[in-house]
N, C-alpha and C positions, 0 to 999 in steps of 0.2 A: 803346216803352219809351227813355225818353232817359237818356243817361247820369248819374247822380247828381253834384251838384257838392262837388268834394271841396276839403276842409283839409289841406294837405299839412304842416303845421306840423311832426306831430312823427310819424315813421312809424318804428314798433318792430316788428323782425324776430324771432317767436319761434325759440326752437332749446332743443330738449329737456336736450340735452349739456351744455350752458352753464349750465342752470338749474336744476341741482343737480337732476334729475329731475321738478320740478315740470310738471305736463301745459301742452301746450299752452293747451287752455282758460282754464290759472289764471295763465300769462302775461299772456294777452290781457287779462283781466278785470283786475289787477293792474295792468297799463300801463294802461288806457283810464283808470281811475280814477285815475290821478295826472296825467291830462291828453295820452295819445296820442291821436290822431287819426287815424291808417292800422295796421292790423297786418297782418304779411303773415305768413301759415304757411308756413314753410320747413321739409322735412323729407326727408332724403336716405333715410333707413332704413324701411324697411316695406313689406310688399306694398300694392297699390292698394286693397283694402278698407280696411285699417288705414288710408291715408293718406285716405281719404274719411271714415270714422267721426271719426280725430281733426279734418278738417276743417271736419266740420258742426259737431262741438263749437265749435270757432272761433267761426264764421259766426255760430250761436246767441246769443253773447254779445255779437259785434261788433253784431247787429242789435238786441239788447237794450239796449247802450250808447249804439247813434249813431254807432261808427266803421265807415270805409268796410275792406272786407275782402279782403284779396289771396292768390289762392295764388304761391306760386312755381316757376316753369316747368313744374307738370304741368296742360297745358291741359287733360287729361281729368277730372281732380279740380276744377280751376275748375269748369268746366262740371257735373261733376256735383252739385255743392254749392251751385251758383246762386250763385257768389261776384261780388262786383262787380266783379273784373278779377283778371289776371293778370299775372306779370311774366316776362319770360325776357332770359337771357345772351349774349353772343354766341355762346358754345356750345352753346345751348339751341334749341329749335326756330327758324327764322327768323321774326322778327317778321312778314314777310309772309302766312306761312304761318298764323302763328297767329290773324292778324288775318281771315284767310277762316274760319277754325274759329270763333273766337267769334262772330264778327256783327259787324257795327256800334255795338252798344248796352253790350257789355263795355267796360272800362277795358284798355288794356294800356299793359304799361310794360316797357322795356326799358333792359339795364344799357349804358353807354358808355362808353368811356375815352379820346376826343378827339372834336374838333367835327366831323371828317369823317362818325364811326360817328354822331353825334348828329343833324346831318341826313338821313344815309340812314334811321337810326328813324324821324324824322316822315314822311320819303315813304314807308316803311313801315305805316303805321299808326297809331303809337305817341300816345299820350294824354298818357304824362308819359315822365320819364327817370329813370334811377338812376347813378349813378356806379360807377366802378371805387373802389378806396379810395382817399380821399385822402389820408390820413395812415397811418402804419402800424398794423397791425391782426392781432390774434392771432385773432380769431374765425373768419376764412374762411381757410384754410391755402393755397387758393389763388389770392388775390388777387392777387399778383403785386406789383412796385415800386409806391410810392404815389404818383398822379397829379399832386397839388400843387395848392395852391389858385389859382394860373395858369392848371393846364388847367382847373380848375373853374370860372373864369370863361371862358373861352373857349368851353366848351360850353354856358354860359349865355346867351352874345351870338351862339352859332350859330342857335338855334333859340326860338321864341315859347312851346315848351311848358315846363308846369312841370319845373325841374330838381331831384332831391331828392338830396343829398350823403350820400354812405355812407362808413365805413372808419377808423376809430380816433377816431370824436366822440365829445366827452364835453362836459362843461359850460363846462369850460374853454377850448375851443377853437370851439365850436359857433359864436362871432359871427362868427369868419373865415368860416363855409361861407354864410353868409345873407347878411355884406357882399359875398361873390363872385355873388350874384342869386341864392342858391339857395331856392326858395322854402319849402322845408322840410329838416329833419334825419333821417337813418333811422342807426339804432343797434339791435348786438346785445345783446352784454356790457355798455354802458353801464347797461343797465334790464336785462335780464334774470338776469344774475351777480350784480345787486346783492341782499342779503340783503331788502330793501324795494324791492318794484319800482316801488311806486306811487311812492314817496319819491324814488325816481331819475329816474322819468318827469318828476315836477312837478319838479324841479331844473333838468333841460334844459327844458323848457318855459318856465319864466321866463328862462333864460338867452336862447330863441330869442323870448322877448315881448321882453328888452330891446335886443336885439340891430335889431328891427325895430324898435321905437322904439313900440309898440303896446301895446292893455292886453286882455287876456283878457275883460273885464267888456263 
């Protein structure tokens, strides 16, 4: 089974704490209806059975609405629910081991903070890269100092893989991310903390479209 073709334009990461108690599946549905093309289920609290149940619900929404479904960090959960892919960070399971476990057909994303890490992730089997925070963000307390647009540009130039920028991105600065060479933008609070998630996603999608000089039609 070949890997699915992915539109990386707008990548929304779910977060129940930031979403005012709205479930991961509710967040996914609202985000996709607003234009999100990829959903990442991200949950650090709960036992494995709970995570599988939540991830299954998000998977069903993504399949219904045609979005790509990624599980953060938990390779076991991604495999259990037949997700489209899994995303690992520099302190999670090493990418080369994750690739061995998920096989050749599941998508593998890796978070990188510089060009050297980007090249290593590509060598280890990544299909796409996420970045450390580009701008200041309060969504991930462990994000560290922002890497900035210049480092994002270096990462994009270092590999041929799609790069998705993340960290403090909103409709007012997303153009900088796209112009640096990113295939898309990943957000958490800019969408899931909004009272109207679909409208927030729609604004971001439109800003990305303008930055790319393309049309959604």
